[in-house]
C-alpha distance (Angstrom), angle and dihedral (degrees) to the residues before:
residue distance angle dihedral
X1 . . .
X2 3.81 . .
X3 3.77 137.9 .
X4 3.79 114.5 -94.1
X5 3.81 114.2 -129.6
X6 3.83 135.9 149.7
X7 3.81 114.1 -81.9
X8 3.81 90.4 -129.7
X9 3.81 94.2 56.2
X10 3.84 107.4 113.0
X11 3.81 89.7 -131.3
X12 3.82 90.4 64.0
X13 3.81 95.4 72.8
X14 3.80 93.6 40.1
X15 3.79 92.9 51.9
X16 3.80 94.6 42.0
X17 3.80 88.5 54.3
X18 3.83 88.3 54.8
X19 3.83 89.3 48.3
X20 3.79 92.1 -116.8
X21 3.81 109.1 158.0
X22 3.81 108.5 -103.1
X23 3.78 129.8 163.8
X24 3.79 130.8 -163.5
X25 3.79 119.7 -125.8
X26 3.81 95.2 -112.6
X27 3.82 92.9 55.0
X28 3.81 92.6 45.8
X29 3.79 90.5 54.7
X30 3.82 89.1 62.8
X31 3.81 92.6 60.6
X32 3.79 122.4 90.1
X33 3.78 97.5 -140.1
X34 3.79 138.4 109.9
X35 3.82 104.4 -124.0
X36 3.76 123.2 -157.3
X37 3.80 109.7 -97.5
X38 3.81 110.1 -137.4
X39 3.81 125.6 176.3
X40 3.80 122.2 -158.9
X41 3.80 115.6 -153.7
X42 3.80 97.6 -158.8
X43 3.82 110.3 -161.6
X44 3.80 96.1 158.4
X45 3.83 121.2 113.0
X46 3.81 88.9 -138.3
X47 3.79 89.2 72.0
X48 3.80 102.3 170.2
X49 3.81 95.4 35.2
X50 3.81 89.8 54.1
X51 3.81 91.4 47.9
X52 3.81 90.8 53.5
X53 3.80 93.8 45.5
X54 3.80 94.6 52.2
X55 3.80 96.5 38.8
X56 3.81 90.0 50.3
X57 3.80 89.4 60.4
X58 3.79 96.5 40.0
X59 3.81 89.5 51.3
X60 3.80 93.2 58.5
X61 3.80 93.9 80.7
X62 3.83 133.5 88.5
X63 3.81 87.6 -127.0
X64 3.79 124.0 95.3
X65 3.80 109.9 -121.1
X66 3.80 123.1 -164.5
X67 3.82 108.1 -151.5
X68 3.81 126.6 -150.1
X69 3.80 119.9 -176.9
X70 3.80 117.0 -147.4
X71 3.80 129.1 -164.6
X72 3.77 132.8 -171.9
X73 3.79 108.5 -97.1
X74 3.81 89.8 -159.0
X75 3.81 94.1 56.8
X76 3.80 130.6 68.2
X77 3.80 111.8 -146.7
X78 3.81 116.2 -138.8
X79 3.80 95.7 -172.6
X80 3.82 107.9 52.0
X81 3.83 116.6 95.0
X82 3.82 112.0 -94.4
X83 3.79 111.0 -80.6
X84 3.80 94.6 3.7
X85 3.79 97.7 112.5
X86 3.79 92.7 42.5
X87 3.80 90.9 52.2
X88 3.80 102.4 42.1
X89 3.82 106.8 20.3
X90 3.78 135.7 71.9
X91 3.80 121.8 -146.1
X92 3.80 110.0 -108.4
X93 3.79 88.1 -137.8
X94 3.80 91.7 55.3
X95 3.81 91.8 45.3
X96 3.79 93.2 52.3
X97 3.79 90.3 50.1
X98 3.83 89.5 60.9
X99 3.84 93.8 52.2
X100 3.82 90.3 -127.2
X101 3.81 115.8 177.1
X102 3.78 130.3 -149.3
X103 3.77 138.4 -164.9
X104 3.80 91.1 -142.2
X105 3.79 140.0 15.9
X106 3.80 128.8 -165.0
X107 3.81 117.8 -163.4
X108 3.80 109.8 -170.3
X109 3.75 132.1 -151.1
X110 3.80 122.3 -90.6
X111 3.84 135.6 -155.1
X112 3.81 92.7 -111.9
X113 3.79 102.2 84.8
X114 3.81 95.7 119.6
X115 3.82 90.8 57.6
X116 3.81 122.0 85.2
X117 3.79 106.7 -103.1
X118 3.79 93.1 -114.8
X119 3.82 91.6 55.8
X120 3.82 93.6 60.9
X121 3.81 105.1 106.2
X122 3.81 94.1 -132.1
X123 3.82 96.5 39.8
X124 3.81 95.8 112.9
X125 3.79 91.2 51.5
X126 3.80 92.3 46.7
X127 3.82 90.0 50.5
X128 3.80 89.5 54.9
X129 3.80 89.6 48.4
X130 3.82 93.0 50.2
X131 3.80 89.9 48.9
X132 3.80 90.3 46.6
X133 3.80 91.6 52.8
X134 3.81 92.6 58.0
X135 3.80 91.8 71.3
X136 3.80 104.6 17.9
X137 3.84 100.5 45.0
X138 3.80 127.1 58.4
X139 3.83 98.0 -150.3
X140 3.80 129.7 7.1
X141 3.80 122.4 -161.1
X142 3.82 112.8 -157.4
X143 3.82 118.1 -164.1
X144 3.85 128.3 -157.8
X145 3.84 108.3 -49.9
X146 3.80 87.2 10.6
X147 3.82 86.8 60.4
X148 3.80 92.2 49.0
X149 3.81 90.3 48.4
X150 3.80 92.8 50.1
X151 3.80 93.8 47.3
X152 3.79 90.6 48.5
X153 3.78 95.3 47.5
X154 3.80 97.3 44.7
X155 3.80 102.5 32.1
X156 3.82 105.7 15.1
X157 3.83 90.3 -118.4
X158 3.82 107.0 167.5
X159 3.77 127.0 -140.0
X160 3.78 125.6 -142.6
X161 3.81 135.3 -166.5
X162 3.79 120.6 -96.8
X163 3.79 121.6 -132.4
X164 3.80 88.5 -114.7
X165 3.78 135.2 -4.4
X166 3.79 115.0 -68.9
X167 3.77 97.4 -131.2
X168 3.78 131.1 164.3
X169 3.79 142.8 35.9
X170 3.79 115.2 -47.4
X171 3.81 136.4 -174.4
X172 3.81 115.1 -113.7
X173 3.79 130.7 -167.1
X174 3.81 126.0 -136.1
X175 3.81 111.4 -130.1
X176 3.81 96.7 -169.4
X177 3.80 110.0 35.0
X178 3.79 96.0 -173.0
X179 3.78 97.0 51.2
X180 3.79 111.6 124.7
X181 3.81 92.3 -118.4
X182 3.82 92.1 57.5
X183 3.77 102.9 45.8
X184 3.79 107.4 141.3
X185 3.81 94.2 13.2
X186 3.77 122.4 138.5
X187 3.81 118.4 -121.6
X188 3.80 87.6 -101.6
X189 3.79 127.4 25.6
X190 3.79 136.9 177.1
X191 3.79 127.3 -118.8
X192 3.82 136.3 168.5
X193 3.80 121.3 -107.4
X194 3.79 126.8 -168.4
X195 3.80 116.6 167.1
X196 3.79 145.1 115.7
X197 3.81 97.0 -148.9
X198 3.79 140.2 47.1
X199 3.78 136.2 -153.7
X200 3.79 115.6 -117.8
X201 3.83 108.5 -93.7
X202 3.80 94.5 -162.7
X203 3.79 90.7 53.7
X204 3.80 91.0 48.8
X205 3.81 92.7 48.3
X206 3.81 90.8 48.2
X207 3.81 93.2 54.3
X208 3.84 106.6 89.5
X209 3.81 92.9 -156.8
X210 3.82 91.8 60.5
X211 3.82 127.9 73.9
X212 3.80 123.2 -163.6
X213 3.79 103.6 -138.9
X214 3.81 100.1 173.7
X215 3.80 135.6 15.1
X216 3.78 145.5 144.5
X217 3.79 134.4 -149.5
X218 3.80 92.0 -122.9
X219 3.82 101.1 43.0
X220 3.80 99.9 26.1
X221 3.79 125.7 -144.8
X222 3.80 112.6 6.3
X223 3.81 110.1 171.1
X224 3.80 127.6 21.0
X225 3.81 127.6 177.1
X226 3.79 136.3 -165.3
X227 3.80 136.5 -178.8
X228 3.80 92.2 25.5
X229 3.80 93.4 -59.0
X230 3.78 99.3 -40.1
X231 3.81 86.3 114.8
X232 3.81 118.4 42.1
X233 3.80 123.7 178.3
X234 3.82 119.3 -165.8
X235 3.81 115.1 -176.9
X236 3.82 95.3 -166.7
X237 3.77 139.6 45.8
X238 3.79 116.6 -95.1
X239 3.80 86.4 159.7
X240 3.82 94.9 64.2
X241 3.80 116.3 121.4
X242 3.84 122.7 -134.2
X243 3.82 96.5 -85.5
X244 3.80 103.2 35.5
X245 3.81 94.9 98.5
X246 3.79 89.6 44.2
X247 3.81 91.4 54.0
X248 3.81 91.2 47.9
X249 3.80 91.4 49.0
X250 3.81 94.2 50.4
X251 3.81 91.4 43.2
X252 3.80 91.3 55.5
X253 3.80 91.6 44.9
X254 3.80 90.3 53.2
X255 3.81 89.5 51.7
X256 3.80 91.2 52.0
X257 3.80 92.2 -117.7
X258 3.81 120.8 154.4
X259 3.79 100.8 -101.5
X260 3.80 133.4 152.8
X261 3.82 123.3 -153.9
X262 3.80 110.7 -84.2
X263 3.79 109.0 -90.1
X264 3.82 121.4 -110.2
X265 3.81 90.3 4.0
X266 3.80 113.0 96.6
X267 3.83 118.1 51.2
X268 3.82 108.2 -100.0
X269 3.84 86.4 1.6
X270 3.81 87.2 -80.0
X271 3.84 114.0 144.3
X272 3.80 89.1 -158.9
X273 3.81 88.7 69.6
X274 3.79 124.1 77.3
X275 3.82 112.4 -102.7
X276 3.80 120.1 -111.3
X277 3.82 117.0 -130.4
X278 3.81 111.4 -134.0
X279 3.81 101.6 158.6
X280 3.82 103.7 57.1
X281 3.82 97.4 96.7
X282 3.80 94.9 51.4
X283 3.81 91.4 43.6
X284 3.80 90.6 56.9
X285 3.79 91.4 44.1
X286 3.81 93.0 50.2
X287 3.81 94.2 51.5
X288 3.81 91.6 43.2
X289 3.81 89.6 52.0
X290 3.80 91.4 48.7
X291 3.81 93.2 50.5
X292 3.80 91.3 46.0
X293 3.82 90.9 50.6
X294 3.80 90.8 49.7
X295 3.81 91.8 46.8
X296 3.80 92.4 50.3
X297 3.80 97.2 45.4
X298 3.81 108.8 29.5
X299 3.82 116.1 98.4
X300 3.79 115.4 -106.4
X301 3.80 88.1 -131.2
X302 3.81 106.6 51.4
X303 3.80 91.5 -157.0
X304 3.83 85.1 75.3
X305 3.80 92.0 65.6
X306 3.80 113.7 126.1
């Protein structure tokens, strides 16, 4: 079954061209089925690219997924196309006021990781949203800065600056092979990383409610879970498409920032050569496993969420 999104959403044509299963709202209404309700809190400046990346992975499942896009009502985006957020997104503040419940939440990264959490202009609203998700959402998937924000809010796990940007495609180990999120995974898998900060591993390991599921010596902690998978923290970007790291690299070069080519990305480490994607299979598998876990465990009646 496909993801359900508006026909006018720019991602619809891009995903249809890739033969990702998508369904318009009018067709979905004709089906007698209870789809999974998943909200995407999109904090990335690359609004449409991020939509496509996440919807591509959510559409690779036999389950029907009803997508809601959420934006921060306390923040004015300067990067989204004019009118896009007003047309396709709901204010998180307005959503919380209606007591809406979801099977799944995705909170993306954001280009604010070098700021203290409390200095982010929408931090108070995001805190309310994280708190809201604990009782009104079955499973929340936090990505990159979204993972750091969730760990800080719930467990007071600090973040600290890295000596230089962690940038490239890195091998990661699976600590618990039989965990539902890693069914079908190899012992080692690759995933993109792109960040200037890291969450404190010792603090994570010392918190008995948290479990480090995947990590690497070079890139640090990658995936952390809590409450049996109802909270999932992913420090990297399995959702990235083939050229995302390339675009980030060339953007930083154009700004005159100190940036090295992303590691393990270009053949022979040569930015003149097209990058080789080596994380796509595990990205699809991870999101499929997450949706399957949510489908199996979420209550049919979301008012029964606890």
